[in-house]
N, C-alpha and C positions, 0 to 999 in steps of 0.2 A: 115223275113226269119225264125225266130224261130217258128212263128205260122205255117208256111208252113211245116216245118219239123214235127211239132206236128200232122198235118193232115195226112202226109204220114205214120207216125208211126201207126196211127189208122187204115189206110187202109191195112197196112201190116198185122195187126192182123186178119183183116177179110179175107185176101187172104190165110193165112196159112191153110194147110189141117186140117180138123177136122173129127172126126168120123161122118159118114153120117147115118142118120136114114133112114130106109126104108119109102118111101112115101114122103120123104121131098126133093127129088132131084130136082124137078121142081121149087119149090119156091126158092130153094137155087141157082139154076142156074140162075133164073131170077134176083135174088139179086146180084149174082156174076156179071152178065152182066151189071147190072145197076152200080155196083161199078166200073167195068172195064171201062165203058164209062165215069163215073165220074173221074176216075183216069186219063184216057187219056186226058180228058179236063183239068184236073189240070196240067198234064205234059206239055200240050200245053201252058197253062198260065204261068207255071213256066219258060219255055223256053223264053216266051215273056218277063217275068219279068227279067230273066237273061240278055236277050238282052238289055233291057232298062237300067239295072244296068251297063252293060258294056258301053253302050252309055253315061250314066251319068258319069261314071268314066273317060271316055275319055274327056267328056266336062269339068269336074272338072280339069283334068290335063291340058287341054288347057287353061282354065281360070287361073289356078295357074301359068302357064307359062307366060300368058299375064300379070298377076298381078305382077309377079316378074320383068318382063321387064319394066312394067309401073313404078314400085317402083324405079327401078334403074334409070329410066329416070327422075322421079319427085323428088327424094331425095334431090339433090342440090337446086332445086327451093324451096322446103319446108323449108330447113334449112335457105336459104336466106330470105324467107318470115318471118320465126320466128325471125331472127335477126332484120329484119326491124320493126316487131311489137314491139320487145323489145326496139329498138331505139325510136320508136314512143312514147311508154309509158314514156321512160326517158325524151324525149323532151317535152311531155305534162306536166310531173311533174316539169321539169325545168321552163317551161313557167308559170305554176301556181305559182311556187316559185318566179319567177321574177316578176310576176304581184303582188303577195302579198308583195314582197320586195319594189317594186316601190310604191305600195299603202301606205305602212307603213312608209318607210324611206325617200321617196322623197316628196317634196312639189311642188305643181303645180305653174306655173307662176301666175295664178290668185290669189292663196292664198298668194304668196310672195308679190304681189302688195297690198293686204289687210294688210299684216303685216308691210311692210316697206314704202309704198308710202304715202307721206304726203297728197296726193289728196284724199285718202280713209279715211273715218271717223273712229274714235275709237268707235266701237260699239260691239255688241255681236259677230259678225264675227271675229273681230280682236282678241278678247280674246280667241275665239275657236281655231283660227289658232295658237296663241301664246302657248296655252296649248298643242296643237298637236306637235309643234316644240320642246317644252320642253320635251315632252314624247319621241320624236325621239332621242333627245340628251341623255336622260337617257338610252334608249334601245341600243344605239350604244355601250355601255359598254359590252353588250353581245357578240358583234362581236370580241371584243379584246381577248376573251378566246379561239379563234380558231387558225387556221394556220396563217402563215405569210401573205398570200394574204388577208384573212378576216380581219386580224389586220390592214393592210394598208387601206382596205376599211372602217373599223370602224373609224380609225383616220381621214380619209378624210371626212367622213360624220360628225364626231364630229366637225371638224374644220368648215365645211360648216354651220352646224346648229348653231354653236357658233356665226358665223357672222350674221346669220339671227336673232338670239336672241338679239345680241347687237343692231342691227338696229331696231328691234321691241321695245326694251326698250328705245332706244333713241327717237323713235317716241312717245312712251307713255310719256316720260319725257317732251318732248316739248309740247305735248297736255295738260298735267297737268299744266305746266307753263302758257299756254294760258288761260286755264280755271280759274286759280287763279287770273289772271289779271281781268277777268270779273266776279269774284265771288262776290255775294251780301251776306254779312254776316247778313244783316237784315232779310234775309229769314231764318226762323227757320229750314227749311228742305233742307239740302245740297244735291246736286244731288247724286243719288246712284252710278252713273258711276264714279264720282270723288272718292268716298270711295273705290269702287272696284279697280280703277286705283292705288290708294295709297297702297292697300293691295298687288297688283301684283308688284308694283315698289319696295316694301320692300325687294324683292329678290335681288335687286341691292342696297346695303346699301349706296354706294357712291352717286348714282343718287337720292336715297330717301333723303339722307341728304342734297344734293344740292337743291332739290326741297323744302324742309322745309326752308332752308336758304333763298331761293328766296322769299318764301311766307312771312317769317318773315321780310325781308327787305321791301317788299311792304307794309305790315301792319304797320311797324314802320313809314314809310313816311306818310301813310294815317292818322294814329292816331296822329302823331305829328302835322300835319296840322289841324286836328279837334280840338286838345287841344289848339293850338295857336289861332284858331278862337274863341273858347270858352273864352279864356282869354281876347283877344283884340277886339272881335266882328268881324263880317264879312259882306260882301255885300249880303249874302244870305238872302232873306226875311224870317222872322219868326225864325231866329237863336237865338233870345232872347238877353237880355242885357249882355254885356261883364262882366266877373267876376271882372276884375280890376276896372270897373266903377260902379259896383253894390253896393259896400260898401267900407268904409275907415277903418273899424275895422280889425286889423290883424287877430284876431281869426276867424272871419267869412270869411275873405278872404282865409285863409288857409283851413278852413273847406269846402268852396265851391270847391276849387281845389281838395281836397282829395275825396270829394263826386263825382266829375266828373270822377276821375281816377277809383274809385271803380265801378261806373256804367259802365265805358268802360271795365273794367276787367270782370265784370259779363256778359256783352254782348258778349265779346270774348269767354268766357267759354261756354256759351249756344250755340253759333254758331259753335264752333269747337269741341264740345263734341262728336258729332257723328263720327268725323273723327278717333278718337283714342280710345275712351272708348268702343264703341260697337264692333269695329273690332280689338281690341288689341290682341286677341289670334291669329288671322290670320296674323297680322303684325309680331308678335313675332315668329310665325312659319316660316314666310318667311325670317326673319333676321337670324334665327338660323340654318336653313337647306340649302336652295338653295343659301343663301348668301355665305356660306363657300365654296360651290362648285364653284360658279362663281367668287368669290374674295378670292383667297387663303390666302391673308394677314389677312383675318378675323380669321384664325386658330392660329395666333401667340398668345402664352399665355399672358394673361393680357389684350388682346385687345377685346373689347366688344362694340357693338352698343347699346346704351341705350338712350331711349327717343329721344330728338331732339338735343342732344349734339353732338359735332364733334367726329368722330371716332379717337381714340387715339391708338397708337401702342407701343409695348414694344420692346426695343432694343435687349434684349436677354432673353432666357428662364430662369425661376427661378432655381437657383442651391441650395440655402440655404433652411433650413427647414421652416423659416419664410415666404419666398417667395412661397414655395410650399403650405403652409397652406393658404396664402392669395389667391393663384391661385385657390385652392379648394373652398374657400369661394366665390370667384368671379363666379365660375362655378355654384354654388348653387343659385346665385342671378338670377332673371328673366332677360332674354335678352331684353325684351321690356315691360315697365310698361306704360300702356296707360294713366293713370291719371297723372303720373309724366311727361310724354312727353307733355301732354296737358298743365300742369302748367308751364313747362319751355318754351313752345312755346308762351304762353300768356305773360310771363315775357319778352321774347325777343321782342314780338310785342310792348310792352309798354316801351322798353328800352329808346327810345328818349323822351317819355313823362316823364319818371322818371328823366332824366337829367334836363329837363326844370322845373319839379316840385321841385327838390332839390335846384336848383339855386334860384327859386322864394321864397321858404320857408326860405332858408338861409338868403336872403336879408331881408325878413320880420322880422325874429327873431333878426338879428343883429342891425336893426334900432329901435328895441323896447327897451325902458328903464324901463319898468315896470316888476319887477321880478314876480309878481303874474300872469300877462298875459303870461310871458314866461313859467311858469309852467303849465298854462292852455293849452298852445300850446303843451307842452310836453305830457300832459295827452291826448290831442286829437290825437297826433301822436301814442301814445301807444294803443289807442282804434282802430285806423285804422291798426296798425301793427298786432293786434290780428285778425282782420277781413281778412286782406290780407293773413295772415298765414293759416287761415282756407280755404281760397279760392284757393290759388295757392301754398301753402306749405311754411314752415318756411325757406327753403333753397333757395327760389326764389329771384331774384334780386330786385323785388318789395318790398318784406319784408325786405331785407337787406338795401334798401334805407330808409325805415322807421326807422330801427334801427340806421342807421348813422345820420339821422335827429334828432332822440331822443338824441343821444349822444352829438351832437353839441348844441342842445337846452338846455340840462341840464348843459353843461359846461358854456354856456352864462348866464344861470340863476345863477349858483354858482359864476361866476365872478361879476355879479351885486350885489349879496349879500355880497361879499367881499368888494366891494366899499361902500356899505351901512354900513358895520361894521367899515370900516376905518373912514367914516364920523361920525358915532356914537362915535368912540374913540375921535375924535377931538372935538365933541360937549361936551362930558363928561369932557374933559380937560378944556374947557372954561366955562362950566356951573357949578354954585355952588349951584344949587337947591338941590343936594343930601345932602348938609350940612345944609340946612335950614329947609325945610318942610318934608324931608325924603320920599317924594312920589316917585313912580316909574317913571323913566325918560320917556320923550315923545318918544324917539326913540325905547324904548322897547315896548311901547303901539302900535306904528306903526308896528314893526316887528311881534308882536303877532297877530295883525289884518291881516297882510299879510299871516302869517302862518295859521290862521283860514280859510282864503279864499282858500288857496292852499289845505289844508286837506279836506275841504268841497267839492272842485272840484274833488279831487281824489276819495273820498268816500270809501266804504267798501273794494274795491279791493286793497287798499294800503297794502303793506307787511311790515313786521318788518324792513327788510333791507332798504326799501325805506324810511320809517319813520326816521330811524337813520341817513340816509344821508341827508334827508330834515331838520331834527332838527339841525344837525351839521351845515348845510349851512345857515339856516335862523336865528337860535337862539343861536347856540354855541358861535359865536363871540360876539354877543350882551350881552349874560349872562356873558361872561368873562369881558367885559367892566364894567358891573354893579358890578361884584365882585371886580374889581380893584378900582372902585369908593368907595365901602364900606370899603376897606382896608385903603383908604385915610382919612376916618373919625376917628379922634383920640379917641372919646368917644365910649367905647365898647357898651354901651346901645344903643346909636344912630346908631352905625354901625349894630348892630343886628336887630334893628327895620327896618332899610333900607333894609336889606336882606329879612326880613319877608315880607315887603311890595311888593318888586318886585317878590319874589318867590310866594307870594299869587296871584299876577296877572297871573303868568304863570300857577299856579294850576287851577285857575278859568277858564282860556282859555282852558286848556287841558280837564277839566271836561265837558265843554260845547261841546267838540268835540268827547268825548268817545262814544257817541251813534252813530255817523256817521262813525267813523273809529275805530273799536275795538282795533287795535294795539296801539292806543294812551294811552290805559290803562297802558302800561309799563312805559313811561316817567311820567305819572300822579302819579303812585305809588312812583316813585323816588322823585318827587317834594314834595309829601305829607310827605315822610320820612324826607326830608331835612328841611321842615318847622317845623316838629315836633322836630327835633334836635335844630333848632334855638329857638323855643319856650322854650325848656328845658333850653337853655342857658340864656334866658331872665328871666325865673322863678328863676334860680340860682342867677342871678345878683340881682333881686329885693328882694329875701329872704335874701341875704347877706346884702343888704342895710338896710333892716328892723332891722336885728340883730345889725348892727353897729350903726345906728342912735338911737335905743332904749337903747343902753348900755347893752343889754342882753349878747352879746358875751363877752364884757370885764368882766362883772361880773362872767360869767361862767369860763372864763380863770383864773380869780383870785381865784375862789373856787377850780379849779383843781390844781393850784399850791400849795394850802394850805391843800391838803388832807393828807399830811404826818405830819402836825403839830397837836398840841393838840386842842381839841374842844374849850377850853377856848380862845386860841389864835385866832381861826377862828371866834368865836363869837365876840370877842372884835373888830376884823377888820370889821365885818359886822355892828356892832353897830356904828362904826365910819363912814362907807361909804354908808350904805343902804339908808339913807335919801336922799343923793345926787342922788343915782341911781334911787330912786323912783321918784324924781322930773324930772329927765331926761326921764324916761319912760312915765310919764304923759304928758310931752311936746311932746313926739313922738306920743303918741296915739291921741292927740288932732287933729293932721293934717296928720297922716300917710296915711290914706286911700285916702284923697284928693290929697296928694302929689304923691301917686302911680298912680292915675288916670291921673294926670297932666303929669307925666313922660312917660306915654304910650298913650298920646293923638295923637301922630303921627302914631300910628299903624292903618293902613287902615281897617283891619278886626277887628271890635270891639269885635267880639266873642273871638278871640284870646286874645285880651287885657283883657277882663273880666276873661278868664280862667287863664291867667298868674297871675293876681292879686289874684284870689281866691286860686290858688295853692301856691303862695308865702306866703299869709297870713296863710294858713294851715301849711306850714313848720315852719313859725315863731312861731305860737302857739304851735306846737309840741316841739320846742326848749324851749319856755317859760314854758311849762309844766314840762320839764326836770329840768329847773332852780328852779321851785317851789318845785319840789321833793327834790332837793339838799338842799334847805333851810330847809325843814322839817326834813331831816336827820340830819343836823347840830344841829337843835334845840333839837332833841331827843337824841343826843349824850352827852348832858350836864347832866350826872348822878351825884346825890348828894353823897358826901363822908360821912364817919361816924364821930361821936363825935362832939367836939366843932367846928372843922373846917367846918363841914357840916352846922351847925347852922349859922356860920358866912357867908358862901356862900349863904345860903337862904336869909339872910338879904340883901346881895349885889344884888341878882337876883330880889328881890322884889323892890329894889330901881331902877334897870336898866330897860329900856323899852324892850319889846319882839321883836323878829326878824320879826314876821308877822306884828307887828304894825308898824315897820319901812318900810316894803315893802309890803303894804296891797293888791296890785292888784292880782287877781286870773286869772286863765286861762279862765274861763267863761267870766269875765269882759273884758279881752283883745279881745276875739273873738267877743263879742258884739260891742265893739268900732271899730273894724276893718272890720265889716261886712257891 
């Protein structure tokens, strides 16, 4: 329409009167006519357009009227359709949620059969279903956080899945028991399914413990029968000769039994190592996490499942500081130690074997009357105690059995040594050999021989404490008997010689053992010190005898008493008595050395005898040199007085003999005669 009005405006401009030039009328008229025709045509078209527009307006109004009417008629239906679509979407969403819920929280009957039915095998499908049910049980906790209806649904599902889990673990427990019955421990590779089943069963500590108890009881019976067969022989071909009939020597008999037990323990450890060591972390995880959720009593303070021991409970929570500290300490300890569990399971498997072993060894030890053999048995038990300690731990029942056997064997050994000491005491009371030849008693020689065998058997591993106990048991009483026998000898010289003889035998025995057992050096040094003390006593006795028999001591004592008198008085006494003293000295020197050797002929160690004589002679010579010096001093103290009295004394001295002439022996001569 805008364009139409623009055209009309242009036409109006042409139609308006303008000044007409002469001669231009005709073209103007022609143009005007043309424009008039064109305008008429346009007017006609405009009318037609106006009619069309009116028609269109009527049509639009009619359509608008029909549309409004149709809208009024279809409005309720559209609203209902929209509501239905919304409900459809909600229904589809709920259906998807229901499908997802059923797929996640519900277990199909076929899966339940796999989980709980004994007819279905325990395979990969079983473990997959069990893991899914455990996951469902954990996810049910999410439902507990919603409204009451969802909480009730969550509780129902948790109860249902708990029943399914209990049935599944019961089936797994029964299957493991059945597998344990048919388990071949000779096979170095235990089934991976058994190891996996044990890992999963650890989430139920009670069932896990019962399963281990069942296995331990079965292995106890099997190993006890095998040990009895090894002891007494069996009808199985190729079982070998029975231990009881293979030897009559107690040491070898006990050694064969211990070797069998050690071999059985090693075999058990190698066979069962894969059950606990390789999967220890998984078992510990099961015991510490899911176990507490499935068995609430596992949360009680102080209650812990460790290794294969029974689960213990605490009656009340710790209230004191000490209990709290202990509880914290327990929490820091590992829930499951695979190697400890393995060691304790091996010990339980060998419990019946240990009882039989202990009774057999006790009988063998108590029927033995040889103390040396008893200590060799003790040494053998100590060796196997160390081996079992390294194999299954120092706290295991097997190691404790060895310790108990060691204690009883050592007690029997000490009892036998007490009996031998009592017999030696009776022998010493009846035997008079100590007062005749002064040689070491036979019972001491026997005891030292036994002691030597025992120390040699024990070897370098003997400790100082062990040696002290052994020395006290084997030689303490015997040496006391020898000491009492020495006290009964009235002669001090003979008593000292007797002590030197038997202590010398002890010293030589200990010296021969010092290279094999270094701790023997301690009693060896004590015996050497005691022998040295006895040797000094013998030297003192012999030197005193020399001084008394030679008269040197009497002469020195007389000279000491006359130190305060005048030189003339001392000289006159010497002149009267030196001749007799010189004769006594000569008589002594003629046989003194031979007499000394004869008095020490009973000394077994001739080196000690020679040293005693040499030192006694040296002491005697030192005292003689002192006497010689005293005589020289007395001679020099006779100073001449002045005048006639001096000349008179010179005449008396010239007529009297000299002191050295009356006692002519010198120290050099005495040494020569006593050498």
